[in-house]
Phi, psi and omega in degrees: 000323180295322179295321180300325180301320181280340181267348184302316182297321179290327176294318180295319178296317180295319179295317179297319180295320177299316180295319179296317180294322177295319179294318178298315180297319179297315179297316181295321178293318179295320179297318180294318178296320180294318179296321181287325180287335178278357181092002178257138175270157179296145181293335185239054181297329184280340186259139173276140179272126180248107183287349177294331185266005179281123181296148180299332181293338180271352181270129181288143179262023181299323183293333184278353180277000000 
């Protein structure tokens, strides 16, 4: 139980990062769907989007409020 006390913060950070990445992926998919339904193709069709490389500063902290 004592070990868990020290690991809680890392569990919370990992959980928050998972939620942020899922939100980013959802936003990117919706943006891509919207662009295709409007008749516009995505600017980066050839490139895969890697949410791992999105800086934390670009992630909105709206969910944490």
